N, C-alpha and C positions, 0 to 999 in steps of 0.2 A: 934574535936573525935579523940581516940584515940585506935586503935584497935593493937592488938598484940598479937603473942604465936602462936598455930597451928588451923587454916581453911583447912577444908576439903574440894576440889574441887570435888562437888559431882555426882559421878555416875549416871546416869539416868535408873532404872532399866528396862526391857522389858517384857515382858509375851515373850512364845514360840512363840506368833504370830504377834510379832512385836510392840504387841501396849503400850502404858506405864502404868509401874505395879504400880498403885498407895498406893496398900497396901504394898508394898515393898517398896515404896519410905518414907513411912512412917515409917517403920519398922528402917529403915535406919539412920534416923533422929533421934530415940531414941535411938538406938545404937549407932552413934556419941555423943549424950547428956548422957549418961550414960560413957560411954568411956575418959571423961572428954574434950574432944575436946573444943577449943575458940570458934568457930564460924563454920557458913557453908557456903556454894560456888557454889549454883545451877543452872545452866546454863551457864557454863563454856564450855570451850572445852573438859574438862575430861566428861560433862555432855550431851556430842555429839548436842551441841544448833544448828549449823548448818545445822542439818536433823530435827529437831523439827517445827512443825507447826506453827504460832502463836500461838493459839489457844492452843496449848500442852505447849508449850513455856512460856504460861503467866500462865496456871495452874500449872504447875509447881513449878513457882514460889509462888504462892499463898497457895498451899498445904505446901512446906517446912516452908515457915512464919507461916504456922497457927500449923503445927505441934511442932514445936522450942515453940511456946508459949513464946517466950520473952526471955528464957532462955539462951541464946546465941544470938549473932549477927546474922543476914542472911545478906549476902552479894551477891546479885540477878545478875546472866548478861546480861547485857540490849544493850551492843553493838552490830553496825552496820555499813554497810557501805555507807549506806544511811542517812544520818544527821537525817531526818526528822525521821525516822521510829527509831534511837538509841534514839532521844526524846521520842515518844510515849510509847516506852519498860520501856525507864525509868520514863514515869510520871506511867505506870500500876501497874509500883513495886514499887514505891512513895505510891499509893495508896494500895494495899495489906499491905502495912506496915513493907516493909524492913529496914535496920537500913544502908545499902549504897547500889551502884550497882557498878558493875566490867564492866567497857566498854573501850571495846578494839580496838586496831589501825581502823582506816578504812583499809579495804583490798581489795584486785586485781585494784579497781583506783587509786591508789598510790598519794593521793595528797600530797602538797609542806605542809612544816613548818607550813608555814600563813594557809594554810587550814585546816589541823590539829586541829591548836592552836583555830579555828573559830569553829569546829567540835565539840570542847569538852567545848570550851565556853556555846555554846546551851544547851549543856547536862545538864549542871551545874546549868542553869539557871533555873532548873526544878525543883529546890529548895530540894535535896535531896542530901548529901555527895556521893560522887565518889570517886572511885581509877582507874586510871589511869591503864593499862593493855600494856605492853609495851613488843611485842614478832613479833619482824622482820623474824623470822623462819617461821612464820606462815601468817605475814600479808601483806609481803613484804615490808615493810614500818616502820623504827624505830622515835617515837619521843628521840629526840635530848637533851640531859641535857641540855642546855638553856632554848627549850622552855618547856620541864617539871618544872622547874621555874619559866620560864614567866604563865606557868597555874596555877601554887603553891600560885601567891597572891592571886584567888579567895579561899572565904571561902568556896564554897562548894567543893572543890578539896583536896582532906585530902591525898590523897597519890599514891603510885604506886607498881605495882606486876611485879616485874621486873625479865623478863626472857628474855634479850638479850642473857644470857652467858656471859657478858663481865665483870667482874669486876672491870675494869676501867670505864666504863658508870657507874656503880653502884656507882663508887668513887662518878666520878664527880657529878649525881648526889645527893648525901648524904651531897657535899663540899657546893652546892647551895644554898638546901633546911633547910629551916628552922627545925628540928627534933622535936621540939614542936611546930609543926603544920603539918607536913606532914612525914607519913608513909611511910619506903618501907618494902615491903614484898618480899620474894622469890617467886619465882616464879617455881621454879627446887630442888626438893627435893635433888638432890646430892649439889648443892649450898648454902642450907640454913645455916651452918656454915660459910663458909666464906662470904655470903652477911651479915650474921646478925654483925658480927666481925666488920664489916666497919660502921656498923651504924642501918642495920637492923631491924626489930622489930617481927619478924615471917616469917610461910612460908603459902603459899595456896598449899596444897598438894596433889598429888595423891595417894602417900602409906598411908595416914591416913584414904581413903574410907578401907582400910584392918584393919589397925594399929593405930589409933588414939593415944593410949595409948603412946604407942610407939616415937611418930612423937612430942608428946606435951612433953613429955621428955626430949626430944634433945631440942627443943626450948626453956623452962624451963630454963636447965642447964644452956643455953648462956645468956637468960634474967635475969638470974643471978649472972651473971661473972663465973661461975664453969666452964674453958674448959675443964682444966682437963677432968669432967665425960661428956662434951658434945663432945669433940675429942672422947673417948672411946665411946659413941652413934651412934656418926656419921658413924665411922668405923665397928659398929657392924650392920649397917643397912648398908652400902654400896652393899651387893650383891642384898640385896631385893631392894632398888632403881634402882640400875640397871637394873634389872631382871623386872619391868614395865615399860621398854622402849627397850626388845628387838622385838619388833615391835612398830608401831605407837598408842601414847596414843589414846582412853583408851581401844584398842586394849587387852591388858597385864594383867592389872585391874582387866575388865570385866570377863575375865576367871578365872583369880583368886578368884572374888567373887561369881562366880559359886561354884568352888569349895567349898566353903562356906557356900553355901548355898543364897546369898543374891545378887543372879542374875538370871536371865538365860543365861546370856556369850552373848544374842543373841544382834546384833549390828546392825544399817541401813548402810545399801548400801550411799556412796563408801566402808564405813567401811564393814570387812565382818569379818570371822572368823579366828582364829590365824592356823598359818598353823601346818599340828601335831607336828612333828617333836621341835620344841617350847614349843608348850602344853605341851609336856611330859618336858622338857626342864625346863618347868615354874611350873609345879608339883613339882618336884624331889628338884626345889628350894624351893618353900613351904613348903613341907617337910621336909628338911633339917635344917630350920628355925627353925620348930615348928610351922608355919602357920593350915596347916593343918594335 
């Protein structure tokens, strides 16, 4: 399986009372597809998956897959620091008809590289394509390039959402893994251009919740080898990419989507509302950039 282009790390919209807003979730799926996005990624970090209960988590995946209706790939977040739980979530996602799953490094318990290898091998045995999610800043543990290469030998482990922030690590992964069988996607909007220049095939984006067409245009330009256009698009999006991280993701993007009527801006603790000074800073940025 080849995945490439711009994929949206979808927010999970909530009502004012903090419940999942199922209607808005489906509206957001339709908006993304109408804007030409290449794929959807529900229940990742941006989707506040740590605060979704198991029933909500499963239903979000089901509803996104159902609303997508096969029009674009759906890559469902099914990671856990319990291997048994990650396997169970992955089985459910497979049954829901997703294209692939996104499986994050087991967090908090800090396994060895051998433990990471065995964890992901069990997830891979479920029988659905698996995209590794290497994000040590969130999980406290990183997959090494050699472990990624070892995992890439399994036919169901198809790629890596690269979120280490290190072009050296990304370069080593690109060198060790067959690009015809293993896809690297950027996990950071700021690094889409440099990461794709060394062999990445796209991005799982936060910014594309708001501006899917712009993020897709950047990915398309790089895939076409048009680095002059890509550089212009990258620099044009720079302020917005930075704005999505003035506080911890997904606080800024959910606040921005509130301004656009695509969410209430409500987050679940321990995430909380953005500081008022940053709200005004973000609002001005969105106005200056023509987003609202």
